C-alpha positions as CSV (number, residue, x, y, z in Angstrom):
1,M,151.7,78.7,65.9
2,L,151.1,82.4,66.4
3,S,149.1,84.2,63.7
4,S,150.6,87.3,62.1
5,A,147.2,88.7,61.1
6,P,146.5,92.1,62.6
7,R,144.1,92.1,65.6
8,R,140.7,93.4,64.5
9,L,138.9,95.8,66.9
10,P,135.3,95.1,67.9
11,A,132.8,97.4,66.3
12,A,131.9,99.0,69.6
13,D,135.6,99.7,70.4
14,L,136.2,101.0,66.9
15,G,133.2,103.4,67.2
16,R,134.5,104.6,70.6
17,R,137.8,105.5,69.0
18,L,136.4,107.1,65.9
19,V,133.4,109.1,67.2
20,P,135.5,111.7,69.2
21,V,137.8,112.2,66.3
22,A,134.9,112.6,63.9
23,F,133.3,115.1,66.1
24,L,136.5,117.1,66.4
25,V,136.8,117.1,62.6
26,V,133.3,118.5,62.3
27,L,134.3,121.1,64.9
28,A,137.3,122.0,62.9
29,A,135.1,122.5,59.9
30,A,132.8,124.8,61.9
31,L,135.9,126.8,62.9
32,A,137.4,127.1,59.4
33,V,134.4,127.1,57.1
34,P,131.1,127.5,59.0
35,G,129.3,128.0,55.8
36,L,129.7,124.3,55.0
37,L,127.5,123.4,57.9
38,T,124.9,126.2,57.7
39,A,124.1,129.0,55.4
40,A,122.0,130.9,57.9
41,D,123.2,134.2,59.4
42,P,123.7,133.8,63.2
43,L,122.9,137.5,63.8
44,A,119.8,137.8,61.6
45,A,116.8,138.3,63.9
46,D,113.2,137.3,62.9
47,P,110.8,138.3,65.7
48,L,107.8,136.8,63.9
49,N,109.5,133.4,64.0
50,A,110.9,133.7,67.6
51,L,111.1,130.5,69.8
52,A,110.2,128.2,66.9
53,P,110.8,124.6,67.8
54,P,113.3,122.4,65.9
55,G,112.0,121.6,62.4
56,G,112.7,121.6,58.7
57,G,113.3,125.3,58.4
58,H,115.5,125.5,61.5
59,W,117.0,122.2,62.6
60,F,117.8,123.4,66.1
61,G,114.9,125.9,66.3
62,T,115.1,129.6,66.8
63,D,115.9,131.7,69.9
64,H,113.9,134.4,71.6
65,L,114.9,136.9,68.9
66,G,114.1,134.5,66.0
67,R,117.8,133.8,65.3
68,D,118.7,130.4,64.0
69,V,120.2,128.3,66.8
70,L,122.1,125.9,64.5
71,A,123.8,128.9,62.9
72,R,124.7,130.4,66.3
73,V,126.0,127.1,67.6
74,V,128.2,126.6,64.5
75,H,129.5,130.2,64.4
76,G,129.8,130.2,68.1
77,A,132.4,127.6,67.9
78,R,134.8,130.2,66.5
79,H,134.5,132.3,69.6
80,S,134.5,129.5,72.2
81,I,137.3,127.4,70.7
82,S,139.4,130.3,69.6
83,I,139.5,131.6,73.2
84,G,140.4,128.2,74.5
85,V,143.1,127.7,71.9
86,A,144.6,131.1,72.5
87,A,144.5,130.7,76.3
88,T,146.1,127.2,76.1
89,A,148.8,128.4,73.8
90,L,149.7,131.3,76.1
91,A,149.6,129.0,79.1
92,V,151.9,126.4,77.4
93,A,154.4,129.0,76.3
94,S,154.5,130.7,79.7
95,G,154.5,127.4,81.6
96,V,157.4,126.0,79.6
97,L,159.5,129.1,80.1
98,L,158.7,129.3,83.9
99,G,159.2,125.5,84.3
100,L,162.6,125.7,82.5
101,A,163.6,128.7,84.6
102,A,162.7,126.9,87.8
103,G,164.5,123.7,86.8
104,L,167.7,125.4,85.8
105,S,167.8,128.2,88.4
106,P,169.6,128.3,91.8
107,T,167.9,126.6,94.6
108,W,166.4,129.8,96.2
109,L,164.8,130.9,92.9
110,D,163.6,127.4,92.1
111,E,161.9,127.2,95.6
112,A,160.3,130.6,95.1
113,L,158.9,129.7,91.7
114,A,157.8,126.2,92.9
115,R,155.9,127.7,95.8
116,S,154.2,130.1,93.5
117,F,153.1,127.3,91.3
118,D,151.8,125.4,94.3
119,V,149.8,128.4,95.6
120,L,148.2,129.0,92.2
121,S,147.4,125.3,91.9
122,T,145.4,125.3,95.1
123,L,142.8,127.6,93.6
124,P,140.2,126.2,91.2
125,E,141.0,127.4,87.7
126,L,137.6,128.9,87.0
127,L,137.6,130.8,90.3
128,L,141.1,132.1,89.7
129,A,140.2,133.2,86.2
130,L,137.1,134.9,87.5
131,L,139.1,136.8,90.0
132,I,141.5,138.0,87.4
133,V,138.7,139.1,85.0
134,A,137.0,140.9,87.9
135,I,140.2,142.9,88.3
136,T,141.1,143.5,84.6
137,G,137.5,143.9,83.4
138,P,135.4,141.9,80.8
139,G,136.5,141.3,77.2
140,T,137.9,138.6,75.1
141,G,141.5,139.5,75.6
142,N,141.2,139.6,79.4
143,V,139.4,136.3,79.4
144,I,142.2,134.7,77.4
145,F,144.8,136.2,79.8
146,A,142.8,135.1,82.9
147,I,142.4,131.5,81.7
148,A,146.1,131.3,80.7
149,V,147.3,132.5,84.1
150,A,145.0,129.9,85.8
151,Q,146.5,127.1,83.7
152,I,150.2,128.0,83.8
153,P,151.0,125.9,86.9
154,N,149.7,122.8,85.2
155,Y,152.5,123.0,82.6
156,A,155.2,124.7,84.6
157,R,155.2,122.0,87.3
158,V,155.5,119.2,84.7
159,I,158.3,121.0,82.8
160,R,160.1,121.7,86.0
161,A,160.1,118.0,87.0
162,Q,161.2,117.0,83.5
163,T,164.0,119.5,83.5
164,F,165.4,118.0,86.7
165,V,165.6,114.6,85.0
166,V,167.0,115.9,81.7
167,R,169.7,118.1,83.2
168,R,171.2,115.1,84.9
169,S,171.2,112.9,81.8
170,G,174.4,111.7,80.2
171,Y,174.1,113.6,77.0
172,V,173.7,116.9,78.8
173,E,176.7,116.2,81.0
174,Q,178.6,115.3,77.9
175,A,177.7,118.6,76.2
176,V,178.8,120.5,79.3
177,T,182.1,118.6,79.3
178,F,182.7,119.5,75.6
179,G,182.3,123.2,76.6
180,R,179.1,124.0,74.7
181,P,177.5,127.3,75.7
182,H,174.8,127.1,78.3
183,L,172.1,128.6,76.0
184,G,173.0,126.1,73.3
185,I,172.6,123.2,75.8
186,V,169.2,124.4,76.9
187,A,167.9,125.0,73.4
188,G,169.5,121.9,71.8
189,H,169.3,119.3,74.5
190,V,167.1,120.3,77.4
191,L,164.1,121.9,75.8
192,P,163.4,119.3,73.1
193,N,163.5,116.5,75.7
194,V,161.2,118.1,78.2
195,L,158.3,118.8,75.8
196,G,157.1,115.2,75.5
197,P,154.1,115.5,77.8
198,I,153.0,118.9,76.5
199,P,150.8,117.7,73.6
200,V,148.9,115.4,76.0
201,L,148.5,118.1,78.7
202,A,147.5,120.8,76.1
203,T,144.8,118.6,74.5
204,I,143.2,118.0,77.9
205,G,143.8,121.6,79.0
206,L,142.1,122.9,75.9
207,G,138.9,121.2,77.1
208,Q,139.2,122.8,80.5
209,A,139.9,126.2,78.8
210,V,136.7,125.8,76.7
211,I,134.7,125.2,80.0
212,A,136.3,128.2,81.6
213,S,135.7,130.5,78.6
214,S,132.1,129.4,78.4
215,G,131.6,129.9,82.1
216,L,133.0,133.4,82.0
217,S,130.9,134.2,79.0
218,F,127.9,132.9,80.8
219,L,128.6,135.5,83.5
220,G,128.8,138.2,80.9
221,M,132.6,138.6,81.0
222,G,133.5,137.2,77.5
223,P,132.4,138.3,74.0
224,Q,129.5,140.7,74.3
225,P,126.1,140.4,72.5
226,P,125.1,140.0,69.8
227,A,128.2,137.8,69.2
228,A,127.4,134.1,69.1
229,E,129.3,132.3,71.9
230,W,128.2,129.1,73.6
231,G,128.4,130.4,77.2
232,A,126.6,133.6,76.3
233,M,124.0,131.6,74.4
234,L,123.3,129.6,77.6
235,S,123.1,132.8,79.6
236,E,120.5,134.3,77.2
237,A,118.5,131.0,77.1
238,R,118.1,130.5,80.8
239,N,115.1,132.8,80.9
240,Y,113.3,130.7,78.3
241,L,113.9,127.1,79.5
242,R,110.2,126.4,80.1
243,V,109.0,127.5,76.7
244,A,112.1,126.9,74.5
245,W,114.3,124.1,75.9
246,W,116.2,123.8,72.5
247,E,117.7,127.3,73.0
248,A,119.8,126.0,75.9
249,L,120.1,122.4,74.9
250,F,122.2,122.7,71.8
251,P,124.9,125.1,72.9
252,G,125.1,123.0,76.1
253,L,125.6,119.9,74.1
254,A,128.3,121.6,72.0
255,I,130.3,122.5,75.1
256,T,129.8,119.0,76.6
257,L,130.7,117.1,73.5
258,T,133.7,119.3,72.8
259,V,135.2,118.8,76.3
260,V,134.4,115.1,76.4
261,C,136.0,114.4,72.9
262,L,139.1,116.5,73.7
263,T,139.5,114.6,77.0
264,V,139.1,111.2,75.4
265,V,141.6,112.1,72.7
266,G,144.0,113.5,75.3
267,R,143.7,110.4,77.5
268,R,144.4,108.2,74.5
269,L,147.5,110.3,73.7
270,Q,148.6,109.9,77.3
271,R,148.3,106.1,77.1
272,R,150.4,106.1,74.0
273,F,153.0,108.4,75.6
274,E,153.2,106.1,78.6
275,G,153.6,103.1,76.3
276,R,150.2,101.6,77.1
277,T,148.1,100.3,74.1
278,S,144.9,99.4,75.9
């Protein structure tokens, strides 16, 4: 006789599922209310206390100017994650529009757009973003634009493929038979049914955008000093690795954990979307 009791997850498996979510909750708190995690001013310099190791007064130590590293990591999340979120949102919106345009356009226009997506996809995202920023100049807005352009093909190609499937479905053909306007069919039937994979792609893409924004900031093309940003913090800390390892360790861990947790959650969403429970 089969038992109807719910299957209990092993402790290790439960921890593997909860830890990424818990970290993302803490990250959200750092974004929304950084004062809950630290009361220190991320810009307040204290030269007499420069390069102090982690301890009771400064849990993550201080940097070469005596600024609290914990406060800079917490407040730096707002810059790093905000750039990633803005770039991902712009890439999703542009990718959906271009993917729909390709999937619903005449063959010649579809081929032109598809080849454009393929060409952009052959270039590494960070390299393409670096090229765009080199042309447009440094700054937060230009970094967001560059990362978004580099990520657009990821979404446009998926939406284009989904559009080909949906436009041939029975409910779309029936709407055409009933004489519904073309724009109404696209907005009411095609668009809602091609967006299924987007949350999965956007979650994983956000992690990639965070890496890209930190990389560009490391090269001095993102938010400018004294703003606290993870990539810029790593750039400043590279000259003090031998005497103050903590100045680079903690922003590096923040970037790594953010990307890993977003990827884990994204892969889990992907398995659910595909109907897999393992």
